[in-house]
C-alpha positions in Angstrom: -100.8 9.1 -27.6 -102.1 8.5 -24.2 -99.5 8.5 -21.5 -101.9 6.7 -19.1 -102.9 3.8 -21.3 -100.9 3.6 -24.6 -102.4 1.3 -27.2 -99.9 1.5 -30.1 -100.5 -0.1 -33.4 -98.9 -3.5 -34.0 -97.3 -2.2 -37.2 -95.2 0.4 -35.3 -92.0 -1.7 -34.9 -91.8 -2.2 -38.7 -92.6 1.4 -39.4 -90.0 2.7 -36.9 -87.4 0.4 -38.5 -88.2 2.0 -41.8 -87.7 5.4 -40.3 -84.3 4.3 -39.0 -83.4 2.7 -42.3 -83.8 -1.1 -42.6 -80.1 -1.9 -42.9 -79.0 0.7 -40.3 -81.6 -0.8 -37.8 -80.5 -4.4 -38.4 -76.9 -3.5 -38.1 -77.5 -1.6 -34.9 -79.4 -4.6 -33.3 -76.6 -7.0 -34.4 -74.0 -4.7 -32.8 -76.0 -4.3 -29.5 -76.5 -8.1 -29.4 -72.7 -8.6 -29.6 -72.3 -6.1 -26.7 -74.7 -8.1 -24.5 -72.3 -11.1 -25.0 -69.2 -9.2 -24.2 -69.2 -10.1 -20.5 -71.7 -10.9 -17.8 -71.8 -7.5 -16.1 -71.0 -5.5 -19.2 -73.7 -7.4 -21.1 -76.4 -6.7 -18.5 -75.3 -3.0 -18.5 -75.7 -2.9 -22.3 -79.2 -4.5 -22.1 -80.2 -1.9 -19.6 -78.7 1.1 -21.4 -80.3 0.0 -24.8 -83.6 -1.1 -23.3 -85.5 1.0 -25.9 -83.9 -0.7 -28.8 -84.3 -4.2 -27.5 -87.9 -3.5 -26.6 -88.6 -2.4 -30.2 -86.9 -5.5 -31.5 -88.9 -7.7 -29.3 -92.2 -6.0 -30.2 -91.5 -6.8 -33.9 -92.0 -10.5 -33.1 -95.7 -11.3 -33.7 -95.5 -13.8 -30.8 -94.7 -11.0 -28.4 -97.5 -8.7 -29.3 -99.9 -9.9 -26.5 -97.2 -10.2 -23.9 -95.7 -6.7 -23.8 -95.6 -5.1 -20.4 -97.0 -1.7 -19.7 -93.5 -0.2 -19.9 -92.9 -1.8 -23.2 -96.2 -0.6 -24.6 -95.2 3.0 -23.6 -91.9 2.6 -25.5 -93.9 1.4 -28.5 -96.3 4.3 -28.2 -93.4 6.8 -28.3 -92.1 5.0 -31.4 -95.5 5.5 -32.9 -95.3 9.2 -32.2 -91.9 9.3 -34.0 -93.5 7.6 -37.1 -96.5 9.9 -37.1 -94.2 13.0 -36.7 -92.0 11.9 -39.6 -95.1 11.5 -41.8 -96.3 15.0 -40.9 -93.1 16.8 -41.6 -92.0 18.4 -44.9 -88.8 17.0 -46.5 -86.2 19.2 -44.8 -87.6 18.8 -41.3 -88.0 15.1 -41.9 -84.4 14.9 -42.8 -83.5 16.5 -39.5 -85.6 13.9 -37.6 -83.9 11.1 -39.5 -80.5 12.6 -38.5 -81.6 12.6 -34.9 -82.6 9.0 -35.2 -79.3 8.1 -36.8 -77.4 9.9 -34.1 -79.1 7.6 -31.5 -78.1 4.5 -33.5 -74.4 5.4 -33.5 -71.6 4.3 -31.2 -72.3 4.7 -27.5 -75.4 6.8 -28.2 -79.0 5.7 -27.5 -82.5 6.6 -28.6 -83.2 8.2 -25.2 -82.8 11.8 -26.5 -85.3 11.2 -29.2 -87.8 9.5 -26.9 -87.3 12.2 -24.3 -88.3 14.8 -26.9 -91.4 12.8 -27.9 -92.4 12.2 -24.3 -91.9 15.9 -23.4 -94.2 16.9 -26.3 -96.8 14.3 -25.2 -96.8 15.7 -21.6 -97.4 19.2 -22.8 -100.2 18.1 -25.1 -101.8 16.2 -22.2 -101.7 19.4 -20.2 -103.6 21.3 -22.9 -100.8 23.0 -24.8 -100.4 23.2 -28.6 -97.0 21.8 -29.4 -94.8 22.7 -32.4 -91.5 20.9 -33.1 -89.7 24.1 -33.8 -86.3 22.6 -33.7 -87.2 20.2 -36.5 -89.5 22.4 -38.5 -87.6 25.7 -38.3 -84.1 24.6 -37.3 -84.6 26.6 -34.1 -82.0 26.2 -31.3 -84.8 25.0 -28.9 -86.8 21.9 -29.5 -90.5 22.7 -28.9 -92.7 25.8 -28.9 -95.7 25.3 -26.6 -98.7 27.6 -26.5 -101.7 27.9 -24.3 -104.2 30.7 -24.0 -102.0 33.0 -26.1 -98.9 32.4 -24.0 -95.9 30.7 -25.6 -92.7 29.2 -24.2 -89.6 27.7 -25.7 -88.6 24.2 -24.5 -85.1 22.8 -24.7 -84.9 19.0 -24.2 -81.5 17.9 -22.9 -80.2 14.5 -21.9 -77.3 14.2 -19.5 -75.7 11.0 -18.3 -75.1 10.4 -14.6 -71.7 9.1 -15.7 -70.7 12.8 -16.2 -71.0 13.2 -12.4 -69.4 9.9 -11.4 -65.7 9.7 -10.7 -65.9 5.9 -11.0 -67.7 5.3 -14.4 -70.1 2.4 -14.3 -69.2 1.2 -17.7 -65.5 1.0 -16.8 -66.4 -0.7 -13.5 -68.4 -3.4 -15.4 -65.5 -3.9 -17.8 -63.0 -4.3 -14.9 -65.2 -6.9 -13.1 -65.6 -8.9 -16.3 -61.9 -8.9 -16.8 -61.1 -9.9 -13.2 -63.8 -12.5 -12.8 -62.2 -15.5 -14.6 -58.9 -15.2 -12.7 -60.8 -14.5 -9.5 -62.9 -17.6 -9.7 -59.7 -19.7 -10.2 -58.1 -18.0 -7.2 -61.2 -18.5 -5.1 -61.3 -22.2 -5.8 -57.8 -22.5 -4.5 -58.5 -20.2 -1.5 -62.0 -21.0 -0.2 -63.6 -18.5 2.1 -65.4 -15.2 2.3 -63.5 -12.1 1.3 -64.1 -8.4 0.9 -61.9 -6.3 -1.3 -62.4 -2.6 -0.6 -61.0 -0.2 -3.1 -60.7 3.6 -2.7 -59.9 5.3 -5.9 -59.1 9.0 -5.2 -59.0 9.9 -8.9 -61.9 7.7 -9.9 -61.9 5.1 -12.6 -62.3 6.3 -16.2 -61.0 4.6 -19.3 -59.7 1.1 -20.2 -56.1 1.8 -19.4 -56.9 2.5 -15.7 -59.1 -0.6 -15.6 -56.2 -2.8 -16.9 -53.8 -1.4 -14.4 -56.2 -1.9 -11.6 -56.8 -5.5 -12.7 -53.1 -6.2 -12.5 -52.9 -4.8 -9.0 -55.8 -6.8 -7.8 -54.4 -10.1 -9.0 -50.9 -9.3 -7.7 -52.4 -8.5 -4.3 -54.1 -11.9 -4.2 -51.2 -13.9 -5.7 -48.8 -12.4 -3.1 -51.4 -12.9 -0.3 -51.1 -9.4 0.9 -53.7 -7.5 2.8 -53.2 -4.1 1.4 -51.8 -2.2 -1.6 -51.7 1.6 -1.4 -50.7 4.3 -3.9 -51.8 7.8 -4.7 -54.4 6.6 -7.2 -55.8 3.5 -5.5 -56.0 1.9 -2.0 -56.8 -1.8 -2.0 -57.6 -3.6 1.3 -58.5 -7.2 1.6 -60.5 -8.3 4.7 -62.6 -11.3 5.7 -66.3 -10.8 4.7 -68.4 -11.1 7.9 -72.0 -12.1 7.2 -74.9 -13.2 9.2 -76.5 -16.4 8.0 -79.4 -14.9 6.1 -77.1 -12.3 4.4 -75.1 -15.0 2.6 -78.0 -15.9 0.3 -80.3 -14.0 -1.9 -80.3 -10.9 0.3 -76.5 -10.4 0.0 -76.7 -7.6 -2.7 -79.3 -5.7 -0.7 -77.2 -6.1 2.5 -74.1 -4.9 0.7 -75.9 -1.9 -0.7 -77.2 -0.9 2.7 -73.7 -1.2 4.1 -71.8 0.7 1.4 -74.5 3.2 0.2 -75.8 4.1 -3.2 -72.6 5.6 -4.5 -70.5 2.4 -4.1 -69.8 0.1 -7.0 -70.3 -3.6 -6.0 -69.6 -7.0 -7.5 -70.0 -10.4 -6.0 -68.1 -13.5 -7.3 -69.2 -16.9 -5.7 -68.3 -20.5 -5.7 -71.7 -22.2 -5.2 -70.1 -25.6 -4.7 -67.8 -24.5 -1.9 -69.9 -21.7 -0.5 -67.1 -19.2 -1.1 -67.8 -15.5 -1.7 -65.6 -12.7 -3.0 -67.0 -9.1 -2.8 -65.4 -6.1 -4.5 -66.5 -2.7 -3.3 -65.2 0.5 -4.9 -65.6 4.1 -4.1 -64.0 7.3 -5.4 -62.1 9.7 -3.2 -64.9 12.2 -3.6 -68.7 12.0 -3.7 -70.7 11.7 -6.9 -71.7 15.0 -8.4 -74.6 13.9 -10.6 -76.8 16.9 -9.6 -73.9 19.3 -10.5 -73.5 17.6 -13.8 -77.3 18.1 -14.5 -77.1 21.8 -13.5 -74.0 22.2 -15.6 -75.9 21.1 -18.7 -78.8 23.4 -17.7 -76.4 26.3 -17.6 -75.1 25.5 -21.1 -78.6 25.0 -22.5 -80.0 28.1 -21.0 -77.2 30.2 -22.6 -77.1 28.5 -26.0 -80.5 27.0 -26.8 -83.0 29.6 -25.4 -83.4 32.8 -27.4 -85.1 34.9 -24.8 -87.9 35.9 -27.2 -90.3 33.8 -25.0 -90.0 32.3 -21.6 -87.8 29.2 -21.6 -88.3 25.8 -20.1 -85.4 23.3 -19.6 -86.6 19.7 -19.8 -83.8 17.6 -18.4 -83.5 13.8 -18.7 -81.0 12.2 -16.3 -79.9 8.9 -17.8 -77.8 6.0 -16.6 -79.3 6.0 -13.2 -80.8 3.1 -11.3 -83.9 3.3 -9.1 -82.0 3.8 -5.9 -79.8 6.6 -7.2 -82.7 8.5 -8.7 -84.7 8.1 -5.4 -81.7 9.3 -3.4 -81.2 12.4 -5.6 -84.8 13.3 -5.0 -85.2 12.4 -1.3 -82.0 14.1 -0.2 -83.1 17.2 -2.1 -79.6 17.2 -3.8 -81.0 17.8 -7.2 -83.6 20.3 -6.0 -81.0 22.3 -4.1 -78.6 22.4 -7.1 -81.4 23.4 -9.5 -82.8 26.1 -7.3 -79.4 27.6 -6.8 -79.0 27.6 -10.6 -82.3 29.4 -11.0 -80.9 32.4 -9.0 -78.0 32.8 -11.4 -77.7 35.3 -14.2 -77.4 32.3 -16.6 -81.0 31.4 -15.8 -82.5 34.8 -16.7 -84.3 33.2 -19.7 -85.6 30.2 -17.8 -89.1 30.3 -16.3 -88.8 26.7 -15.1 -86.7 23.5 -15.2 -88.1 20.0 -15.1 -86.2 16.7 -14.5 -87.1 13.1 -15.4 -85.4 9.7 -15.7 -86.1 6.3 -17.2 -88.3 5.6 -14.2 -90.8 8.2 -15.4 -90.4 7.3 -19.1 -91.2 3.7 -18.4 -94.2 4.6 -16.2 -93.0 3.4 -12.8 -94.9 4.4 -9.7 -93.7 6.6 -6.9 -91.4 6.4 -4.9 -89.3 4.9 -7.7 -90.5 7.7 -10.0 -91.4 11.3 -9.3 -95.0 12.3 -8.8 -96.8 13.4 -12.0 -93.9 12.2 -14.2 -91.2 14.7 -13.4 -89.6 17.1 -10.9 -90.6 20.7 -11.4 -88.8 23.8 -10.4 -90.1 27.3 -11.1 -87.9 30.4 -11.3 -89.6 32.8 -8.9 -87.7 35.8 -10.3 -88.8 35.3 -13.9 -91.4 37.8 -15.0 -93.5 35.3 -16.9 -95.8 34.7 -14.0 -98.8 34.3 -16.2 -97.3 31.3 -17.9 -96.5 29.7 -14.6 -100.0 30.1 -13.5 -101.4 28.5 -16.7 -99.1 25.5 -16.9 -98.7 22.8 -14.2 -95.6 21.8 -16.1 -93.8 25.0 -15.0 -94.8 25.2 -11.4 -93.0 23.6 -8.6 -94.5 20.6 -6.9 -91.8 20.5 -4.3 
């Protein structure tokens, strides 16, 4: 597969569906379609989270073949890699691959871990390495064995959700907004104007029970026409929303994001006929810790998935991020700082390098939305495998 210009076979969607199992694939698509209809915000979140699945479903339509975007063609090319890999494996390793596929089609899981594995292998091949899928072929604890000029390394591919570092979980926020919106629109029609509800959630927002409780408090605040409701686990404050003329239109989301920052959760409810606007902005009582969540997974993987028989590389995929969050993690050097500190720890003794990527790199976005060369790279300067670092651009720091 060419990462630069993928040209996948048009038969790939059907072949990938067979790899998944026809009934399992159809059932998964039906379930995901129902999720997209569960609510306006939750539906959009489901579409974004399961973009790989929906892309493969769309690509199966013969009418869409000539209209696929470059990002969609990349998805199809990785699916083609999965099909080719399955055909090349003996029975037992093929069963492991099918199990990995099935895992991605279950519950809240996605196909991202599988596609991250395939993309990582493709990157190493493009850099001149021979790649073995040791995790599948040998049931090794690591995923890939890469070799170049007689030097080998173990590669562990890990996917970590940004939700693990968010006190206010995005999925729960979307569910809350969808629950509140019908009542909020009724209230807004009876109370025209522009409002800003600021919520500080010291303990965050995680789980449906907390969302239901918060919904009740929001509607009680509005019904009783109070300005504030404060408790140990939530502070709600209702203020007029002050906007310049241009901010009231299409630029409102951008203006709100600039005002509240990348960590805030925002929702806008409007009454187009009356010109009314109701904005909800929520923040936790502490900052997001996405970088710490990524490093926490690095620490676990380094101890449990690398054998130490060869230099180890941690290939981390940070999921459930939008462009702004990923760019902020890179530009503030938050992720770099946390990773470099980890590489000084004893837990990193088997790690020659760590690399990080997101959906922005997987879908082929250009900098500054995506990192240069498809990933962030951090080399462990204290690791003795200097020869490997010199051979492989993948394990040298570009920072």
